[in-house]
C-alpha positions as CSV (number, residue, x, y, z in Angstrom):
1,M,-35.1,12.4,-1.9
2,K,-33.9,10.4,1.1
3,N,-35.3,7.2,-0.3
4,F,-33.3,7.7,-3.4
5,L,-30.0,8.6,-1.7
6,I,-29.7,5.4,0.5
7,P,-30.0,2.9,-2.4
8,S,-27.6,5.0,-4.5
9,L,-25.0,5.0,-1.7
10,F,-25.4,1.3,-1.2
11,A,-24.9,0.6,-4.9
12,L,-21.8,2.8,-5.0
13,L,-20.4,1.0,-2.0
14,L,-21.1,-2.4,-3.5
15,S,-19.5,-1.5,-6.8
16,A,-16.4,-0.2,-5.0
17,T,-15.7,-3.5,-3.2
18,N,-13.3,-6.0,-4.8
19,C,-15.3,-8.6,-6.7
20,S,-12.3,-10.5,-8.0
21,P,-12.8,-14.1,-8.9
22,F,-9.2,-14.8,-7.8
23,M,-7.7,-15.7,-4.4
24,V,-4.3,-14.1,-4.1
25,K,-1.8,-14.4,-1.3
26,S,1.9,-13.8,-0.8
27,D,4.7,-14.5,1.6
28,F,8.2,-13.1,2.0
29,A,11.5,-13.4,3.9
30,A,11.3,-10.8,6.7
31,T,15.1,-10.4,6.7
32,E,15.2,-9.4,3.0
33,N,15.8,-5.8,2.1
34,F,13.6,-5.4,-1.0
35,N,14.8,-1.8,-1.6
36,N,18.1,-3.2,-2.9
37,I,16.4,-5.3,-5.6
38,R,16.7,-3.4,-8.9
39,T,17.2,-6.1,-11.6
40,Y,15.6,-9.4,-12.5
41,K,15.8,-12.3,-14.9
42,I,12.8,-14.7,-15.6
43,R,13.5,-18.4,-15.4
44,M,10.8,-20.6,-17.0
45,D,12.3,-24.1,-16.8
46,D,9.2,-25.8,-15.5
47,L,6.5,-23.5,-16.8
48,K,4.1,-26.1,-18.1
49,L,1.9,-23.9,-20.3
50,N,1.3,-23.7,-24.0
51,D,3.4,-21.2,-25.9
52,I,0.6,-18.7,-26.2
53,D,-0.2,-18.6,-22.5
54,K,3.5,-18.7,-21.6
55,D,4.0,-15.5,-23.7
56,R,1.0,-13.9,-22.0
57,V,2.3,-14.7,-18.5
58,L,5.9,-13.7,-19.1
59,N,4.9,-10.4,-20.9
60,E,2.6,-9.4,-18.0
61,I,5.2,-10.2,-15.4
62,S,7.8,-8.1,-17.2
63,K,5.4,-5.3,-17.7
64,N,4.4,-5.2,-14.0
65,L,8.0,-5.5,-12.7
66,Q,9.2,-2.7,-15.0
67,M,6.3,-0.5,-13.8
68,K,7.8,-1.1,-10.3
69,G,11.2,0.1,-11.4
70,L,12.9,-3.2,-11.9
71,N,15.0,-3.9,-15.1
72,V,15.9,-7.1,-16.9
73,S,19.6,-8.1,-16.5
74,N,21.9,-11.0,-17.3
75,T,23.4,-10.4,-13.8
76,P,20.2,-9.9,-11.8
77,D,19.5,-9.3,-8.2
78,I,16.6,-11.8,-8.3
79,I,15.6,-14.7,-10.4
80,V,11.9,-14.9,-11.1
81,D,10.6,-18.4,-11.2
82,V,7.1,-18.9,-12.6
83,K,5.0,-22.1,-12.1
84,A,1.5,-22.9,-13.3
85,Q,-0.7,-25.7,-12.3
86,H,-4.4,-26.7,-12.5
87,K,-6.8,-28.9,-10.8
88,K,-10.2,-30.4,-11.6
89,I,-13.0,-28.8,-9.7
90,R,-16.5,-30.3,-9.2
91,D,-18.9,-27.6,-8.3
92,I,-22.2,-28.9,-6.8
93,Q,-25.0,-26.5,-6.2
94,Q,-28.4,-27.5,-4.8
95,N,-31.5,-25.6,-5.4
96,N,-34.1,-26.1,-2.6
97,P,-37.2,-24.1,-3.7
98,I,-40.2,-23.7,-1.5
99,G,-43.0,-25.9,-2.8
100,M,-45.9,-24.3,-4.7
101,W,-49.0,-24.0,-2.5
102,G,-52.0,-26.0,-3.7
103,W,-55.6,-26.2,-2.6
104,G,-56.2,-25.6,1.1
105,G,-53.8,-22.8,1.9
106,P,-50.3,-23.4,3.3
107,Y,-51.1,-26.7,4.8
108,G,-52.8,-28.1,1.7
109,W,-51.2,-30.2,-1.0
110,G,-48.8,-28.8,-3.7
111,V,-45.6,-29.5,-5.6
112,G,-42.0,-28.7,-4.7
113,V,-38.9,-29.8,-6.5
114,N,-35.3,-30.1,-5.3
115,R,-32.6,-29.9,-8.0
116,T,-28.9,-30.5,-7.9
117,F,-26.5,-29.2,-10.5
118,A,-22.9,-30.4,-10.9
119,T,-20.3,-28.6,-13.0
120,N,-16.8,-29.9,-13.7
121,Y,-14.1,-27.4,-14.7
122,N,-10.3,-26.9,-14.5
123,Q,-9.1,-24.2,-12.2
124,G,-5.6,-22.8,-12.8
125,S,-3.1,-21.4,-10.4
126,L,-0.1,-19.2,-11.0
127,I,2.9,-19.1,-8.7
128,I,5.5,-16.3,-9.0
129,E,8.7,-16.8,-6.9
130,F,11.6,-14.4,-6.4
131,R,14.9,-16.0,-5.5
132,D,18.1,-14.3,-4.5
133,A,20.3,-14.7,-7.6
134,N,23.4,-15.4,-5.5
135,T,22.1,-17.8,-2.9
136,Q,19.0,-19.2,-4.8
137,K,17.1,-18.6,-1.5
138,L,13.4,-17.9,-1.9
139,V,12.7,-14.2,-0.8
140,W,9.2,-13.6,-2.0
141,Q,6.3,-15.8,-3.3
142,G,2.9,-14.8,-4.7
143,I,0.2,-17.3,-5.5
144,G,-3.0,-16.6,-7.5
145,E,-5.8,-19.1,-7.9
146,G,-9.1,-19.1,-9.8
147,L,-8.0,-18.9,-13.4
148,N,-10.5,-20.5,-15.8
149,V,-8.3,-22.6,-18.0
150,D,-11.1,-24.3,-20.0
151,K,-12.1,-21.2,-22.0
152,P,-9.3,-19.6,-24.0
153,S,-11.1,-16.2,-24.4
154,T,-11.7,-16.0,-20.7
155,K,-8.1,-17.1,-19.9
156,Q,-6.8,-14.4,-22.2
157,K,-8.6,-11.7,-20.2
158,Q,-7.9,-13.2,-16.8
159,I,-4.1,-13.7,-17.1
160,P,-3.2,-10.0,-17.1
161,I,-5.6,-9.4,-14.1
162,L,-4.2,-12.3,-12.1
163,V,-0.6,-11.4,-12.7
164,E,-1.3,-7.8,-11.7
165,Q,-3.1,-8.8,-8.5
166,I,-0.2,-11.1,-7.5
167,L,2.5,-8.5,-8.2
168,K,0.4,-5.8,-6.5
169,Q,1.6,-7.5,-3.3
170,Y,5.3,-6.8,-4.2
171,P,7.2,-5.3,-2.6
172,P,5.7,-6.4,0.7
173,S,5.0,-3.9,3.4
174,K,6.6,-5.1,6.6
């Protein structure tokens, strides 16, 4: 029974850890009182996404902010700026297997092969900034990286998760 319990607990612990493919971070103005922020308006002047992805991102941001108790307004407390960017990534992985042993034991002759694999892909980032509507001063910023922009079906699944993980860090705990 003991031999079964230890691997089961290890598997449970492993599944409970965060295995997110995204790197998310945030920063904020320490002097800002985030309890006073109740309304927002999304500004998307330089959101360089196709219309489908733009709708996905904006809908997810609105949904998450409304779940936090914020409401859309024409006279908002904050302006939400959204930016997206991507960069080309070259992922190089090297496989160094141990050679196969041949005649004569471990010191005989045999065959071993080293292989190198290179993959190119585009990685997307999403930046969500909250600016004070009166002063235009940046009060909070969340950045999420790791979006797979080359596969539309993957991107469709990843955008809601990425937006949620970014906005999970708002409001900041001081």
